[in-house]
C-alpha positions as CSV (number, residue, x, y, z in Angstrom):
1,M,4.1,145.1,88.2
2,I,7.3,146.9,89.2
3,T,10.6,145.1,89.2
4,E,13.8,145.5,91.3
5,D,15.7,146.5,88.2
6,E,13.2,149.3,87.5
7,V,13.5,150.6,91.0
8,R,17.3,150.5,91.0
9,E,17.4,152.2,87.6
10,A,15.1,155.0,88.8
11,L,17.4,155.5,91.9
12,R,20.2,156.4,89.5
13,S,18.5,159.8,89.4
14,V,19.0,160.4,93.1
15,Y,22.4,161.9,93.8
16,D,24.5,162.4,96.9
17,P,25.3,166.1,96.4
18,E,28.5,165.8,98.4
19,V,30.2,163.4,95.9
20,S,28.0,164.0,92.8
21,I,27.3,160.3,92.3
22,N,23.9,158.6,92.3
23,V,22.9,156.5,95.3
24,Q,22.7,153.3,93.2
25,D,26.2,153.6,91.7
26,L,27.6,154.7,95.0
27,G,26.6,151.5,96.6
28,L,24.2,153.1,99.1
29,I,21.2,150.9,98.1
30,Y,21.5,147.6,100.0
31,E,18.1,146.0,99.2
32,V,15.0,146.5,97.1
33,N,12.2,144.3,98.3
34,I,8.9,144.3,96.4
35,E,5.6,142.8,97.7
36,G,2.8,143.6,95.3
37,T,2.7,147.3,94.9
38,T,4.7,148.1,98.0
39,V,8.5,148.7,97.7
40,E,10.9,148.6,100.6
41,V,14.3,150.3,100.0
42,V,17.0,149.5,102.5
43,H,19.7,152.1,102.2
44,T,22.5,153.9,103.9
45,L,24.4,157.1,103.7
46,T,28.1,157.7,103.3
47,S,28.2,158.7,107.0
48,M,25.9,159.2,110.0
49,M,26.7,162.9,109.9
50,C,25.9,163.4,106.2
51,P,24.8,167.0,105.8
52,F,22.4,166.0,103.0
53,A,20.8,163.0,104.8
54,D,17.2,164.5,104.8
55,E,17.5,165.5,101.1
56,I,18.8,162.1,100.0
57,C,16.2,160.1,102.0
58,E,13.4,162.3,100.7
59,N,14.5,162.0,97.1
60,I,14.7,158.2,97.4
61,Y,11.2,158.2,98.7
62,I,9.8,160.6,96.0
63,T,11.6,158.8,93.2
64,V,10.3,155.3,94.1
65,A,6.8,156.6,95.0
66,S,6.5,158.2,91.5
67,L,7.1,154.9,89.7
68,P,4.0,153.5,87.9
69,G,2.4,150.7,89.9
70,V,3.9,151.7,93.3
71,T,1.3,152.5,95.9
72,E,3.5,152.4,99.0
73,V,7.2,153.1,99.7
74,K,8.9,151.9,102.9
75,P,12.4,153.4,103.0
76,Q,14.6,151.9,105.7
77,L,17.8,153.9,106.6
78,V,20.4,151.6,108.2
79,F,24.0,152.0,109.2
80,D,24.8,148.4,109.6
81,P,26.9,147.5,107.7
82,P,28.5,150.9,107.7
83,F,29.3,152.4,104.3
84,S,32.9,152.0,103.1
85,I,34.7,152.6,99.8
86,D,34.6,148.8,99.3
87,M,30.8,149.1,98.7
88,V,31.3,151.3,95.7
89,P,31.2,149.2,92.5
90,E,34.5,148.9,90.8
91,E,33.3,150.7,87.7
92,T,32.4,153.8,89.8
93,R,35.6,153.7,91.7
94,M,37.6,153.6,88.5
95,L,35.5,156.5,87.0
96,M,36.1,158.6,90.1
97,G,39.8,157.6,90.4
98,W,39.2,155.9,93.8
99,Y,41.3,152.8,93.5
């Protein structure tokens, strides 16, 4: 059975090309909900006008779908709450010099 930690770890391989940080460490993954072999990923983008939106959303889907034990992926792109620098974990902000 797949776990939330496994999904979140896998999502560290999906990068936002604009800032070269993965979607998990950037704070774009709001929720990971697992019911049996179905995984729902509630996520956002750094902005509604993100030029890499399609690529990021597709890579989230592909990454989660490729995990052993996952038979269905339900990605949910949301903009509420809107992304802000406050959502970026402190460790990532310090690494990037964003404090």
